N, C-alpha and C positions, 0 to 999 in steps of 0.2 A: 872184161871177159865174161861170157855167158855162164851163169850158174848151171852146172851139170844136171842138177835136180830139175831145173826148168826145161832144159833141153830134152831130157828123157820123159818128163811128166808135165807137158804143157797144160794139161787139164786135170781137174780133180777127179778122183775115183768116187763114184756116186752110188747111193741107194735110191732106187725109184719106187715109189709107193705101188703096191699091188692092190688096186681097188678099182671099182667100175666107174671111175670118173668120166664125164663127157670129154670129147676130144678137144674142147676149148680150154681144158684145165691142164696145167703142167705143174709138176712138183718134183722135188729132189731133196736128198739129205747128203751132205758131204761126209767123207770119212777121213781118217788120218793116214791112209795108205800111200798116197802120192802127193808131192808138192814141195814147196821150197822151205817150209818151216824146219827148224833144227832143235836138237836136244829134246827136252821133255815135251816140247810143243810140236814135234815132228808128226805128220809132215804137211798138214793143211789146216793151220789155226787161223780162224777169222776174228778172234776176240781181241779187242784192244785193251782189256782191263786185267790181263793175266801176267803182265810183266814180260811178254814176248817182245822181240825186236819190232818196233813200229813199222819199219820199212818192209819187213817180211809179212806182217799182218796186212799191210796195205796191198802188197803184191797178191796175197791170197784173195783178198776182196776183189781186186781187179780181175783175177782169173775167174772167180765165180760170176762176176758181172758179165764177163765175156761169154760164159756158158749160157747165161739167161738172155743176154742181148742188151747192148748198150742203150737202146731206146726205151728200156724198161727199168728204171733205177730201183735198186734195192732199198726198201724202207727199213733201215737198221733201228733197233730199239735200245733204250737204256733200261734193261730189265731189272726189276726190283722184287720179284716174287709176289706181285700184286694181281689185281684183276682189271686194270685199266686197258681199254682197247683203243688203238689208234685207227682212225677211220679215214684220214686224208694223208697224202704224201707231204712230208716236210724234209728238208735237207739235213737239219740237225736232229740227232737221235732223240726222240721224245721219250719220256719216262712212261713205259707201258710194257705189258707182258703178252699182248696179243695185237693182231692187226687184221684188217679186212680190206678187200678191194672189189669194186663193182665194175671195173673196166680194165683195159690193158695198159694203163698209164704207169703202173709201178708193180713191183713184186713185193710180197710180204715175207718177212724172214724173222726167225727166232734162233737163238743159240743155246745149245744144251751140252751137258756132259754128265748125264745120269737123269736129269729131269726129263719129263715127257713132252715131246712136240706133238700137238694134235692138229691135224690138217682137216679143213672143212671145205666142202663145195656144195652147191645145190644141184639138183637133178638136171636142170636145164643148162648148167655150165655158164651161168651169168654172174656168179659171185663166189668169191673164195675168202678163206680166212685161215689163220694159224694162231695157236696159243702155246705159250711156254708154261707148262703145268708141272711144277714141282709140288711137293705135298702142301706147301703153304698156299700156292696159287690155286690148287684144286680145292682145298678147304675154304679158301676165300672167295670162290665163285668165278674163277677166270673162264671156265668153260661156259657157264651160264651167261656171263657177260658177252662172250664172243658170239654165241648163238643169238642173243638179243641184237647185237650189232649187225649181224647178217641180214636182219630185217625180213625174214620169211618164215613160214611155218617149219618147225623142227622136223616134221614128217617129210619135208621136201629136201632135207639135208642128209649128207653122208659124211662120215668121219673116218680118218685113218690114223692109227696110233703108231707113231714112229719109234726110233730106237731110244730106250730108257733102261734103267736098272731093273733087274728082275727081283722077285720077292725073295729068292734064295740068297741075294746079296744085300738086301735093303733092310737093315735092322733099325728100328725106330723106338723112341721112348713112349711112355704112356700118354704123353700130351698129344702125340700125333693120333694115336688110336682114339682118344676121347674127342678130339676135334671133329672127326668124321662120324663116329657112332652117335654123338649127341644130336646131330642134325639129320642123320639117315641111318636108322638102326640096322638095316641090311648090310651096311658097310662092315659089320662085324665079320662077314665072310671073307673080307680081304686081308684079315690079320690072323697070324698064327703065333703062338708063344715062341719066343726066341730060345734056341738051344744054348745060347751063349751067355745071356744075362737075365737074371730073374726080373720079372716085371716089364720086360721089353718084348717087342713083337717083330716079326718079319712081315713087312707090308708089301702088298701087291698093288703097285701104282697103276698097272693096267686095269685091274679089276675095279679100283676106285674110280678111274676115269669112265669106264663102261657103265658103272652104276649111275654116275651123274648124267651121262648122255642118255641112258635109257629112261631115266626119270624125266628128262626134258622131252622125250619123244623123238629123238634123232632116229631116222629110219634105218640107216645101214651103217654099221660100225665094223671096221676090219683092222688088220694089223695087230700089234701087241705081242710079237713073238721074238723079240730081241732081248739081249742083256748087254748093256754097255760096259758093265764091270767084268763080264766074262769074255767078251769078244775083243781081241787086240786091235781090230780095225777101228774101234770107237775110242774117243776120249772118255775117261771116267774120273770124276772128281774124287769119288770115294776110293777107288782102287789105287789112284796115283797120289793119295794124300794131299789133294788140293793143288798140286803143281802140275797143271796140264792145260791143254787148249780146249777149244769148243768146236763142235760140229755146227754147221749152219743148215737149217731146214727152211726151204723156200717154196712158195706157191704163187702162181700168177695165172692170168688169163691170156690166151693168145689173141 
């Protein structure tokens, strides 16, 4: 018997980046609004590592692949909050937190549930990339590594900041504050004292990413107006006490 969820919702509900990318660039972010996933993973979980039913995860990945096109395989990553960038397509998920593509042979994808997906393309629409940027990845240089892997002048790049946790919901310890301010003093502007715990901070992950991108010389930066912990259409690791699915953020060339 056909699952009613799949009959009613054969395709995922998507967020499309609002940025001036060339027509050759396509990108999307999935949400949890429609799909076959159940329970705390409802309704469109693409993550294999969160104890969801493997067959349902596989079905979500199939639906996402159909949305992008079967001739353009998704490059899934084994994300570790690092700064490694995958530059070629492989069928087994490589350990990396960013990926780039210079042709239409594959789509780049990262998964998030509070961390920040950062989309990249060049002005000519000939290369794309995406980074999974939690605070560890940001501090560790994942954006800098992705820009370097794109192999063009940063002034020729544009970036879009996708759904992530807002500063109003993102309390961090002093080690996070120190990791950023020690290497970029202006990062102090991305932290405010926490009203909840002495010595802690409310961190603006969007501001931290913008500061890194601006320092690199990326020409156009947009997005950054979401809150995954506030908006029920998104998965949130922090809001849901770690028992939740993941959104998929994908970018590719036509």
